[in-house]
BAFI-742752 format. One record per residue (C-alpha): x, y, z. Coordinates in steps of 0.02 Angstrom, whole numbers, plus 50000, padded with zeros to 5 digits. Layout:
N
XYZ;...
# end
This chain:
400
544624308851843;543394297551753;543534296251565;542024305251490;540914300551345;541014312851200;539584315551077;539814325250915;538124331850857;538584344150722;536884346150639;535544359150670;534164364050791;533044348650789;534474336250789;535184343650950;533554339751039;533344322850957;534984317351036;534084316951204;533984298251232;535824295851194;536314309851313;535184302751448;536054285851428;537824292051462;538724292751630;538924309551718;540264320751645;539794318451463;540354331251334;539224336851191;540094345051042;538964356050935;539024370250810;539264386850899;537604393250830;536614380750936;537764380051088;536574390251197;535144378851147;536174363451193;536544370551365;534694373851394;534224356351339;535604347251435;536024357351590;537114343651667;538184341451512;539774350751464;539464358751293;540944362251179;540724373851029;541444371550854;541284383350704;540424370750589;539124380450489;539424396850403;541074405750378;542214408650526;543974415850520;545244403350584;543944389450593;545174375150572;546304382350706;544814382550825;544354364750778;546124358550807;546174367050977;544504359251027;545074342050971;546674343751072;545604347951225;544544332451197;546054321351169;546764327251335;545174321151420;545554303551354;543714299751321;543094282151354;541954282651202;541624294551059;539984295950963;540114303950791;538304305550737;538474314750571;539064308450402;540234321950338;542014325650289;542284334150456;541724318450546;542994308350447;544364320350502;543774319650683;543724300650681;545594300350648;545904309850810;545304295850924;545714277350946;544644267050828;544064255350966;543264269951059;542184275950914;540394270450947;539504277850795;540384282850634;542204277650632;543674280950519;544634270150396;546044277850295;545304295250305;543554289450258;542064286250369;541634268550423;539774265450437;539394254950592;538254239650578;536834248250670;536844262850548;536984250550403;535374242350463;534514259250478;535034263750301;534394247050237;532744248950329;532554266450258;532194258150091;530534253050170;530144269450257;528274267450236;528194252150348;529624257350463;529354264050636;530934268950729;531074286750789;532724295750761;532864298750949;532864279950975;534004276650827;535354287450908;534914282251085;535154263851050;536974267151010;537324268351197;537994253351291;536524254651412;535124264751329;534044274951448;532254269351472;531214278251338;529954284951462;531354293451560;531954304151414;530564317251402;529124320951521;527364316151466;526464329951372;525474341251488;524794358751448;525714372651540;524474386451504;523164392251380;524314399851250;524394391651079;526134392151005;526134391750815;527674387850710;527464395650539;528434383450432;529914371950419;531384373550301;530494364550160;528904373150096;528004357550039;528174350150215;527234365250287;525444371250282;525094385950166;524404401750247;522524398850218;522614381050285;523704385950432;522474399750479;521064386950485;522124375150590;522524389050713;520694392650746;520334374150769;521854371250880;521404386050991;519664378651012;520424361651052;521524369351187;520194380951256;521534393951235;521514412651255;522924418851145;524154414051008;526014417150988;526814415450816;528564408050813;529794406750671;531524410450608;532264426550544;531784427950361;529994422150389;529324439350434;528404441250268;527554424450293;527034429950468;526274446050399;525274435950272;524624424650410;524144439250522;523144446450377;522264429750349;521694427550529;519954433350583;520034450550662;519664444750839;520974431050829;522234443050755;522024454650905;522464440551025;523984435050923;525774440350961;526954439850814;528694435250878;529354428150715;531204431850698;531254440850866;531764427350990;533444420951046;533644403351112;533294408051293;531714417751255;531084404451136;531364391251270;530354401251398;528934404851277;528744386751223;528844380951405;527324391651445;526224385551302;524724374351322;524954367351147;526184369751004;525534368350825;526954364450707;527564354850557;529114344050583;530244357650656;531514360650792;530234370150894;529114354750896;530564344650966;530904358451093;529104357351152;529264338551169;530874340651268;529924352151387;528394340851399;527264353251308;525954344751197;526264345751009;524934345650874;525914341150718;525504343050534;526554330450437;526524328650249;527654325750098;529334318850160;528934321750344;528504304950423;527904304650602;528594287250633;530364293550600;530374311150672;528774313450771;528884322850937;529654311351067;528694307251225;526954301951274;525384311451228;525804321051069;524604320950920;525074321850736;523924322450585;524884313450449;524514313650264;524574295650201;524474293150014;525184278849909;526724289849879;526984294050064;528284297650125;529204305149978;530984311349962;531354329749993;532474330349840;531244321949721;530114332149606;528294329649657;527264322749511;525624327749596;525914344449684;524694347549826;524014329849832;524644326350009;524064343450069;522264340750014;521744328850155;522454340650287;521504355450215;519784347550212;518364352750326;518294335850412;520104337450465;519864354950534;518314348950629;519274334250703;520684345650761;519434356750851;518384342950931;519474327450934;518044317150864;517244312550699;517924304950540;519444310550443;519484311050253;520374297750154;522234300950153;522324308150329;522644299050492;522804306150667;524054297350777;524504299050960;526184294951038;526474281451167;527994272951240;528564254851244;530204246051285;530924250451114;530484268851118;529124280451055;527774274350937;526254282650857;524594273550852;523054279150752;521634287450846;520634293250693;520664289250509;521374274050422;523204269350437;523654257550293;525424255650360;525004250150538;525174231350515;526864232550429;527484244350563;526954232850704;527914218650624;529424229850599;529454235450780;529284217550839;530784213150734;531844227350801;531314224250981;531814206050966;533474211150890;533834222051040;533144209851168;531844222051235;530284212751181;529624195751139;529704191550953;528054194550867;527624194250684;529244195950591;530214192950751;531404180650669;531744191150516;533324197750598;534174181450548;534154187350368;535284201950415;537144199250396;537484206150571;536744191250663;538374181550645;539464194950724;540024192950906;538954203751019;537624206850888;537024223850833;536814229551013;538504223151070;540304227951038;539994231550854;538664244750883;
# end
């Protein structure tokens, strides 16, 4: 029996789907270890992969006993390589269960996590988020010994119907559109799609927000809108999204589900949400990004100018552009469309000004040269300033 690859992805909804390139890069027989709350989702997303459940989030009687039993099962498989993708105390404990030379992501040293050189570079580059441009799907995918071709990870975005799927909000309120603005976006997005009906999607606990939105919609639009907020399991949500012609969403797990299915996404990104890091993966998605001098901010930081990054997305010009796909955008807003290159997904401006484009192009040239998937362009030799250049195998070799 061949030794499998084992991936520990112990985060939430969106992260499961953003592990797609890494999973596509692994040999048949791979094992994906996830929290039990998203196990059904993982099986839908990766039908050829064995999914193992752990009680990671929430309280579960006998949780450690279940974890020890699962680890024993994995050890018996004698995995060829183990990818620990999450920085946590549990990951440190799990790292100790496997030979150090087989750990391809986070490792373990004396009960603590060892940060691999590739993650160290990502952390360092995160200090310049504004000019960075590496999607999380690619950041994880490039851990593989032979990363899958980016274009093979998700299908290109193609409408599957005339239903507009609308995700109410993400976990962080300031990264989401308030009800009056979202209502205007819905009307414009339905016009853009040439759609016939709307379905509202969201998590349990967002029912009040859904009721407020239903009350804010024009009467005719309200009659053609189904409110399924808090009423869908993973399987039903998967089927609904798969049948949409367009999904309107902030940076959420549902947006990444749509991308996984090849359903076009119209994204609203503001505050700490940065399309160049977590935009929907695949070709043909569109995101309207708020770009101010303070963009992107930190989720945990207090905003000194509340509402400033929302203002460009709420203006009439933006709503008009969403509906028609033409015309100017106000200052502080840029519309970007996704494309694919040898490094992964990238977002290029199609309307509005992008003050970060030049820095991002230089950054991607640098990273592509580092990985040997593109000719060095501007900044292509900057990798020599990184301490990893002197290590055998480089960042993409045995030390990844």
